MITINU-316722 format. One record per residue (C-alpha): x, y, z. Coordinates in steps of 0.2 Angstrom, whole numbers. Layout:
[lumba [X,Y,Z]]
...
This chain:
[lumba [-16,37,-109]]
[lumba [-19,38,-90]]
[lumba [-36,47,-93]]
[lumba [-41,33,-105]]
[lumba [-36,19,-93]]
[lumba [-46,28,-79]]
[lumba [-61,29,-90]]
[lumba [-59,11,-94]]
[lumba [-57,6,-76]]
[lumba [-73,16,-70]]
[lumba [-84,9,-84]]
[lumba [-78,-8,-81]]
[lumba [-82,-6,-62]]
[lumba [-99,1,-65]]
[lumba [-103,-12,-78]]
[lumba [-99,-26,-66]]
[lumba [-109,-18,-52]]
[lumba [-124,-14,-62]]
[lumba [-125,-28,-74]]
[lumba [-119,-42,-63]]
[lumba [-130,-55,-72]]
[lumba [-125,-50,-90]]
[lumba [-110,-54,-100]]
[lumba [-99,-39,-102]]
[lumba [-93,-35,-119]]
[lumba [-79,-22,-121]]
[lumba [-77,-13,-137]]
[lumba [-61,-3,-139]]
[lumba [-63,13,-150]]
[lumba [-49,23,-156]]
[lumba [-52,41,-149]]
[lumba [-44,55,-159]]
[lumba [-54,69,-151]]
[lumba [-54,63,-133]]
[lumba [-64,51,-123]]
[lumba [-79,62,-120]]
[lumba [-81,65,-139]]
[lumba [-79,47,-142]]
[lumba [-92,41,-129]]
[lumba [-105,54,-136]]
[lumba [-102,49,-154]]
[lumba [-104,30,-151]]
[lumba [-116,28,-136]]
[lumba [-132,27,-147]]
[lumba [-124,13,-157]]
[lumba [-119,4,-140]]
[lumba [-137,7,-133]]
[lumba [-144,-1,-149]]
[lumba [-134,-17,-146]]
[lumba [-139,-17,-128]]
[lumba [-157,-16,-133]]
[lumba [-155,-30,-146]]
[lumba [-145,-41,-135]]
[lumba [-152,-40,-117]]
[lumba [-141,-55,-111]]
[lumba [-125,-44,-115]]
[lumba [-119,-27,-109]]
[lumba [-109,-18,-121]]
[lumba [-97,-4,-115]]
[lumba [-86,8,-125]]
[lumba [-67,9,-120]]
[lumba [-61,25,-128]]
[lumba [-42,25,-131]]
[lumba [-28,32,-140]]
[lumba [-16,21,-151]]
[lumba [-3,16,-138]]
[lumba [-17,13,-125]]
[lumba [-27,3,-137]]
[lumba [-12,-8,-141]]
[lumba [-9,-12,-123]]
[lumba [-27,-16,-120]]
[lumba [-27,-28,-135]]
[lumba [-10,-36,-130]]
[lumba [-17,-39,-112]]
[lumba [-34,-46,-119]]
[lumba [-44,-34,-109]]
[lumba [-56,-30,-124]]
[lumba [-67,-41,-135]]
[lumba [-69,-30,-151]]
[lumba [-59,-15,-159]]
[lumba [-66,-1,-170]]
[lumba [-51,7,-178]]
[lumba [-42,12,-194]]
[lumba [-36,0,-207]]
[lumba [-17,0,-202]]
[lumba [-21,-3,-184]]
[lumba [-33,-18,-189]]
[lumba [-19,-26,-199]]
[lumba [-7,-24,-185]]
[lumba [-19,-33,-173]]
[lumba [-23,-46,-187]]
[lumba [-5,-52,-188]]
[lumba [1,-49,-171]]
[lumba [-15,-54,-161]]
[lumba [-25,-64,-173]]
[lumba [-39,-52,-174]]
[lumba [-53,-56,-187]]
[lumba [-62,-42,-197]]
[lumba [-81,-42,-196]]
[lumba [-88,-26,-204]]
[lumba [-82,-9,-211]]
[lumba [-91,8,-208]]
[lumba [-99,16,-223]]
[lumba [-97,35,-225]]
[lumba [-112,46,-227]]
[lumba [-109,47,-245]]
[lumba [-100,35,-256]]
[lumba [-94,18,-252]]
[lumba [-84,10,-238]]
[lumba [-69,6,-250]]
[lumba [-66,25,-253]]
[lumba [-69,34,-236]]
[lumba [-53,39,-227]]
[lumba [-40,51,-234]]
[lumba [-30,66,-229]]
[lumba [-34,85,-232]]
[lumba [-20,98,-233]]
[lumba [-28,113,-226]]
[lumba [-22,131,-227]]
[lumba [-29,148,-225]]
[lumba [-41,154,-238]]
[lumba [-29,167,-245]]
[lumba [-15,154,-247]]
[lumba [-10,152,-266]]
[lumba [-14,135,-274]]
[lumba [0,122,-272]]
[lumba [7,116,-288]]
[lumba [19,103,-281]]
[lumba [22,96,-263]]
[lumba [40,100,-265]]
[lumba [36,118,-261]]
[lumba [31,113,-243]]
[lumba [48,108,-238]]
[lumba [52,124,-228]]
[lumba [34,128,-224]]
[lumba [27,126,-206]]
[lumba [16,110,-206]]
[lumba [6,103,-191]]
[lumba [-2,86,-189]]
[lumba [-8,77,-174]]
[lumba [3,61,-174]]
[lumba [14,52,-186]]
[lumba [4,36,-182]]
[lumba [-12,44,-188]]
[lumba [-19,34,-203]]
[lumba [-32,46,-209]]
[lumba [-20,61,-208]]
[lumba [-1,60,-208]]
[lumba [2,42,-215]]
[lumba [-9,44,-230]]
[lumba [-2,61,-234]]
[lumba [16,54,-232]]
[lumba [12,43,-246]]
[lumba [8,58,-257]]
[lumba [24,67,-252]]
[lumba [34,52,-256]]
[lumba [26,50,-273]]
[lumba [33,67,-277]]
[lumba [50,64,-270]]
[lumba [48,72,-253]]
[lumba [53,62,-238]]
[lumba [48,65,-220]]
[lumba [65,71,-216]]
[lumba [64,85,-229]]
[lumba [49,93,-220]]
[lumba [60,104,-209]]
[lumba [46,113,-200]]
[lumba [34,98,-198]]
[lumba [28,96,-180]]
[lumba [15,85,-171]]
[lumba [4,93,-159]]
[lumba [-7,79,-153]]
[lumba [-26,77,-151]]
[lumba [-39,84,-152]]
[lumba [-39,86,-171]]
[lumba [-48,103,-169]]
[lumba [-31,111,-163]]
[lumba [-25,108,-181]]
[lumba [-37,120,-189]]
[lumba [-35,132,-174]]
[lumba [-16,133,-177]]
[lumba [-18,137,-196]]
[lumba [-32,149,-192]]
[lumba [-22,159,-180]]
[lumba [-7,159,-192]]
[lumba [4,149,-181]]
[lumba [6,136,-195]]
[lumba [5,137,-214]]
[lumba [-3,120,-217]]
[lumba [-12,107,-207]]
[lumba [-12,88,-212]]
[lumba [-29,83,-206]]
[lumba [-42,68,-210]]
[lumba [-54,72,-224]]
[lumba [-71,79,-219]]
[lumba [-64,87,-203]]
[lumba [-64,104,-210]]
[lumba [-82,102,-217]]
[lumba [-88,95,-201]]
[lumba [-81,109,-191]]
[lumba [-88,122,-203]]
[lumba [-105,114,-202]]
[lumba [-106,114,-183]]
[lumba [-100,132,-182]]
[lumba [-83,129,-174]]
[lumba [-73,136,-189]]
[lumba [-79,151,-199]]
[lumba [-85,147,-217]]
[lumba [-73,152,-231]]
[lumba [-59,155,-218]]
[lumba [-49,139,-222]]
[lumba [-48,128,-238]]
[lumba [-42,111,-244]]
[lumba [-27,113,-256]]
[lumba [-21,102,-269]]
[lumba [-38,94,-271]]
[lumba [-40,77,-280]]
[lumba [-56,70,-288]]
[lumba [-62,56,-277]]
[lumba [-65,39,-285]]
[lumba [-83,38,-278]]
[lumba [-97,49,-273]]
[lumba [-87,56,-258]]
[lumba [-93,73,-254]]
[lumba [-78,80,-244]]
[lumba [-63,88,-252]]
[lumba [-47,77,-251]]
[lumba [-29,80,-255]]
[lumba [-25,61,-256]]
[lumba [-31,45,-262]]
[lumba [-45,37,-252]]
[lumba [-44,21,-242]]
[lumba [-56,9,-234]]
[lumba [-66,15,-219]]
[lumba [-64,10,-201]]
[lumba [-65,-9,-197]]
[lumba [-74,-18,-183]]
[lumba [-64,-33,-178]]
[lumba [-66,-47,-165]]
[lumba [-51,-53,-154]]
[lumba [-46,-71,-155]]
[lumba [-55,-76,-139]]
[lumba [-72,-71,-145]]
[lumba [-82,-85,-153]]
[lumba [-86,-83,-171]]
[lumba [-105,-87,-170]]
[lumba [-107,-74,-156]]
[lumba [-97,-61,-166]]
[lumba [-108,-65,-182]]
[lumba [-124,-62,-172]]
[lumba [-118,-45,-167]]
[lumba [-113,-41,-185]]
[lumba [-130,-45,-192]]
[lumba [-138,-33,-179]]
[lumba [-126,-19,-184]]
[lumba [-131,-22,-202]]
[lumba [-149,-18,-198]]
[lumba [-145,0,-193]]
[lumba [-152,11,-207]]
[lumba [-140,24,-214]]
[lumba [-152,38,-211]]
[lumba [-156,33,-193]]
[lumba [-152,44,-178]]
[lumba [-140,31,-172]]
[lumba [-129,32,-188]]
[lumba [-131,51,-188]]
[lumba [-124,53,-171]]
[lumba [-110,41,-175]]
[lumba [-105,51,-191]]
[lumba [-107,36,-202]]
[lumba [-119,29,-215]]
[lumba [-122,12,-209]]
[lumba [-111,-4,-210]]
[lumba [-105,-15,-224]]
[lumba [-98,-32,-226]]
[lumba [-79,-34,-225]]
[lumba [-70,-26,-240]]
[lumba [-53,-28,-248]]
[lumba [-38,-21,-239]]
[lumba [-26,-22,-253]]
[lumba [-25,-3,-255]]
[lumba [-20,-2,-236]]
[lumba [-6,-15,-240]]
[lumba [0,-5,-254]]
[lumba [0,11,-244]]
[lumba [10,3,-230]]
[lumba [22,-4,-243]]
[lumba [25,13,-251]]
[lumba [28,22,-235]]
[lumba [40,8,-228]]
[lumba [28,3,-214]]
[lumba [29,-16,-210]]
[lumba [16,-25,-201]]
[lumba [29,-36,-193]]
[lumba [47,-33,-191]]
[lumba [61,-43,-198]]
[lumba [65,-60,-191]]
[lumba [81,-54,-183]]
[lumba [72,-38,-177]]
[lumba [59,-49,-169]]
[lumba [72,-60,-161]]
[lumba [81,-45,-154]]
[lumba [65,-37,-148]]
[lumba [59,-53,-139]]
[lumba [76,-58,-131]]
[lumba [85,-41,-130]]
[lumba [82,-40,-111]]
[lumba [89,-57,-108]]
[lumba [104,-53,-119]]
[lumba [108,-37,-109]]
[lumba [105,-46,-93]]
[lumba [117,-59,-98]]
[lumba [131,-47,-103]]
[lumba [128,-37,-87]]
[lumba [129,-53,-77]]
[lumba [145,-58,-86]]
[lumba [153,-42,-82]]
[lumba [148,-42,-64]]
[lumba [155,-60,-62]]
[lumba [171,-55,-69]]
[lumba [172,-40,-58]]
[lumba [167,-50,-43]]
[lumba [179,-64,-47]]
[lumba [193,-51,-47]]
[lumba [189,-44,-30]]
[lumba [181,-59,-21]]
[lumba [197,-65,-13]]
[lumba [203,-48,-6]]
[lumba [185,-44,0]]
[lumba [183,-61,8]]
[lumba [200,-59,17]]
[lumba [196,-41,23]]
[lumba [178,-44,27]]
[lumba [182,-60,37]]
[lumba [194,-51,48]]
[lumba [181,-37,51]]
[lumba [168,-50,55]]
[lumba [179,-58,68]]
[lumba [182,-42,76]]
[lumba [164,-36,76]]
[lumba [158,-53,83]]
[lumba [171,-51,97]]
[lumba [166,-33,100]]
[lumba [147,-38,100]]
[lumba [150,-52,112]]
[lumba [159,-40,124]]
[lumba [146,-26,122]]
[lumba [132,-39,126]]
[lumba [141,-46,141]]
[lumba [144,-28,147]]
[lumba [126,-23,144]]
[lumba [119,-38,153]]
[lumba [130,-34,168]]
[lumba [125,-16,169]]
[lumba [106,-21,167]]
[lumba [108,-33,182]]
[lumba [117,-20,192]]
[lumba [103,-8,188]]
[lumba [89,-20,193]]
[lumba [99,-24,209]]
[lumba [101,-6,213]]
[lumba [83,-2,211]]
[lumba [78,-17,222]]
[lumba [90,-11,235]]
[lumba [83,7,234]]
[lumba [65,-1,236]]
[lumba [71,-12,251]]
[lumba [77,4,259]]
[lumba [59,11,258]]
[lumba [53,-5,266]]
[lumba [67,-5,280]]
[lumba [55,3,293]]
[lumba [42,-10,291]]
[lumba [55,-24,291]]
[lumba [63,-17,307]]
[lumba [46,-17,316]]
[lumba [42,-34,310]]
[lumba [58,-41,317]]
[lumba [55,-31,333]]
[lumba [40,-41,337]]
[lumba [47,-59,337]]
[lumba [63,-53,345]]
[lumba [53,-45,359]]
[lumba [43,-61,361]]
[lumba [59,-71,362]]
[lumba [67,-59,375]]
[lumba [51,-60,386]]
[lumba [50,-79,385]]
[lumba [68,-81,390]]
[lumba [67,-68,404]]
[lumba [52,-77,411]]
[lumba [60,-94,411]]
[lumba [76,-87,419]]
[lumba [67,-79,433]]
[lumba [56,-94,436]]
[lumba [72,-105,436]]
[lumba [79,-94,449]]
[lumba [64,-96,460]]
[lumba [64,-115,457]]
[lumba [46,-113,451]]
[lumba [48,-119,432]]
[lumba [44,-137,429]]
[lumba [50,-147,413]]
[lumba [33,-146,404]]
[lumba [32,-127,406]]
[lumba [50,-125,400]]
[lumba [47,-135,385]]
[lumba [32,-125,381]]
[lumba [42,-108,383]]
[lumba [56,-115,372]]
[lumba [43,-120,358]]
[lumba [37,-102,358]]
[lumba [55,-95,357]]
[lumba [58,-107,343]]
[lumba [42,-102,334]]
[lumba [47,-83,335]]
[lumba [64,-87,329]]
[lumba [57,-95,314]]
[lumba [46,-80,311]]
[lumba [61,-68,312]]
[lumba [70,-80,300]]
[lumba [56,-79,287]]
[lumba [56,-60,288]]
[lumba [74,-59,285]]
[lumba [74,-73,271]]
[lumba [60,-63,262]]
[lumba [71,-48,261]]
[lumba [86,-58,256]]
[lumba [76,-66,242]]
[lumba [70,-49,236]]
[lumba [88,-42,236]]
[lumba [97,-57,229]]
[lumba [105,-58,212]]
[lumba [96,-70,202]]
[lumba [101,-80,187]]
[lumba [88,-75,175]]
[lumba [79,-92,177]]
[lumba [62,-92,170]]
[lumba [50,-105,177]]
[lumba [31,-109,179]]
[lumba [25,-100,195]]
[lumba [8,-97,203]]
[lumba [4,-78,200]]
[lumba [-7,-79,216]]
[lumba [8,-85,227]]
[lumba [20,-73,219]]
[lumba [8,-58,223]]
[lumba [4,-64,240]]
[lumba [22,-66,245]]
[lumba [25,-49,239]]
[lumba [11,-42,250]]
[lumba [19,-50,265]]
[lumba [34,-39,263]]
[lumba [22,-24,265]]
[lumba [10,-31,278]]
[lumba [17,-20,292]]
[lumba [17,-4,282]]
[lumba [-1,-7,276]]
[lumba [-7,-10,293]]
[lumba [2,5,300]]
[lumba [-5,16,286]]
[lumba [-22,9,288]]
[lumba [-22,4,270]]
[lumba [-35,-9,265]]
[lumba [-30,-22,252]]
[lumba [-43,-30,240]]
[lumba [-37,-44,229]]
[lumba [-46,-54,216]]
[lumba [-32,-65,209]]
[lumba [-34,-81,198]]
[lumba [-23,-96,202]]
[lumba [-14,-96,185]]
[lumba [3,-103,182]]
[lumba [14,-92,171]]
[lumba [31,-95,163]]
[lumba [41,-79,170]]
[lumba [56,-74,180]]
[lumba [48,-73,197]]
[lumba [61,-61,205]]
[lumba [59,-48,191]]
[lumba [40,-49,191]]
[lumba [40,-48,210]]
[lumba [51,-32,208]]
[lumba [38,-24,197]]
[lumba [23,-28,208]]
[lumba [33,-22,224]]
[lumba [37,-6,215]]
[lumba [19,-3,210]]
[lumba [13,-6,228]]
[lumba [26,5,235]]
[lumba [21,19,223]]
[lumba [2,17,228]]
[lumba [7,18,247]]
[lumba [17,34,243]]
[lumba [2,41,234]]
[lumba [-10,36,248]]
[lumba [1,44,261]]
[lumba [-1,62,254]]
[lumba [-20,59,249]]
[lumba [-33,68,258]]
[lumba [-45,53,255]]
[lumba [-50,44,271]]
[lumba [-54,28,262]]
[lumba [-36,21,258]]
[lumba [-37,6,247]]
[lumba [-26,-4,235]]
[lumba [-35,-16,223]]
[lumba [-26,-30,214]]
[lumba [-35,-40,201]]
[lumba [-28,-54,190]]
[lumba [-37,-62,176]]
[lumba [-32,-73,161]]
[lumba [-39,-79,145]]
[lumba [-31,-92,133]]
[lumba [-17,-81,128]]
[lumba [-14,-66,140]]
[lumba [-13,-64,159]]
[lumba [-19,-47,164]]
[lumba [-14,-38,181]]
[lumba [-23,-22,186]]
[lumba [-17,-13,202]]
[lumba [-26,3,207]]
[lumba [-27,14,222]]
[lumba [-37,28,229]]
[lumba [-22,40,231]]
[lumba [-18,57,225]]
[lumba [-18,52,207]]
[lumba [-6,57,193]]
[lumba [-6,73,183]]
[lumba [-6,74,164]]
[lumba [12,80,164]]
[lumba [17,66,175]]
[lumba [8,53,165]]
[lumba [17,59,149]]
[lumba [34,57,158]]
[lumba [30,42,168]]
[lumba [41,30,159]]
[lumba [55,42,155]]
[lumba [71,40,164]]
[lumba [76,53,178]]
[lumba [58,60,179]]
[lumba [51,58,197]]
[lumba [38,66,207]]
[lumba [47,61,223]]
[lumba [59,73,230]]
[lumba [72,59,234]]
[lumba [67,48,219]]
[lumba [79,44,205]]
[lumba [66,42,191]]
[lumba [71,25,187]]
[lumba [58,14,195]]
[lumba [45,14,181]]
[lumba [58,14,168]]
[lumba [65,-2,175]]
[lumba [47,-9,177]]
[lumba [43,-6,159]]
[lumba [60,-14,153]]
[lumba [56,-30,164]]
[lumba [38,-31,157]]
[lumba [44,-29,139]]
[lumba [58,-42,141]]
[lumba [44,-54,145]]
[lumba [35,-48,129]]
[lumba [22,-39,139]]
[lumba [15,-22,141]]
[lumba [13,-10,155]]
[lumba [2,6,155]]
[lumba [-5,19,167]]
[lumba [-22,27,167]]
[lumba [-29,42,177]]
[lumba [-45,38,188]]
[lumba [-58,49,196]]
[lumba [-49,45,212]]
[lumba [-31,38,211]]
[lumba [-21,29,197]]
[lumba [-23,12,189]]
[lumba [-9,2,181]]
[lumba [-12,-11,168]]
[lumba [0,-25,164]]
[lumba [-2,-39,151]]
[lumba [10,-55,150]]
[lumba [8,-68,137]]
[lumba [4,-85,144]]
[lumba [18,-95,137]]
[lumba [23,-112,143]]
[lumba [41,-118,147]]
[lumba [50,-125,132]]
[lumba [56,-143,133]]
């Protein structure tokens, strides 16, 4: 079935791509000997239709009985070419309409299909079918019309039911295997379609006089093949209910013009086409073997609604079980949920406290690295204050200081005091515990204020700062983002300290588009190795002898808490860090 569906899908795709301007017509053909054989047999007939009707493109869909049933039910084919029983099934269940019947090479279409009971040439003649009850018999399928079903009627007419055949087995397609089984002695008899043996002997597949048809009957017409059963009408071409009648009639008229002796008919193993014939013999066959076209009313109701019935029973049982346990489960689960909610709240509070402590500890550690520069920055205004105060005192002692000079000196002392206060305030702001308040801040001001904290260290180390920062406002936690920027600047300073490069430089570039703010910080320092790059954001992995290996981990956590990304890249000279932050606005 999977092979047939695959062939159908491939043929459908090729037809749509190659014949995009033509109307696709799909003909489902019952394939007893495999898709390849069916395509070879019927392709000349399909080519004839494509030539006669250039506005349409006909394709063959070879399928076994279950696959063809599914295709008909799904409305995926337009015509079917199948045996009489399958046609009657489609007629009553899917409103299929008979168009034509195939003619055999010899005889008429009304007497063309039957069963042959095949045995080895040395097998004695069969007097009665009752003698086969304990003999080994093979057939392709119990659904095969020109095979088992027709022969079953012959068995039943002599009082032999299917259950009486103890060694009956169905070996599947292709039909050639039936003859092989008997020829090799693995089965005593084969129930096969009429003309199968003659056809295989003619093409040299089976040796002549190796097998024979037993219990031969005299055919009712000029049928030339040996048969062990009554003959029935040949295959039927039928249209599905969605196919217009006038269009189908036009196709039928074209098929009727195929000469019985043409190469098209010879390749298709038929002797032309005939107008629809009476199916009363097939009705009688189905009645005698107990095969109903439609199940009984109660059976149909059960088949149609059994799923809903089983679902209803299942739901009822589930409801009863649920009702018995619901009060107990609600009581127990409610207590568990209350306990889990309380535990979750405590865990969340504890995690938030520990995270704040971790961020604060990292800022303190970073502040320690800045202590030398801060001390030097404070030393300058303090020395200036001391100088101005000493000068004023000495001039007062010599009575050489007038009021105007005193006011000027005091103003300078006041200014240096403010400078020292600003330095201390910057460090306090950097180390303070914040309240996780996000607000719209200027990224340029944030970075410039961070650089002020490093200005003495940068000057002392002769490090040049190049900035290209857009003046964009972004909704962030300024304390945490400043901590990230400061940590990256400090890392760059450390890398430049051990670098042999005479040109020490840190570049900061900030750009934005409509959705994302991008921060790039690069240096010309010693760079980072492949092993360090892989472990950069792993905790407790540091290249500094005194480092804890938490700085970049914290930076990554801070950036990701802002729904951003941070990554590091190696450069020919130094390292580049790339940060993205979404440009979200403050919620009302």
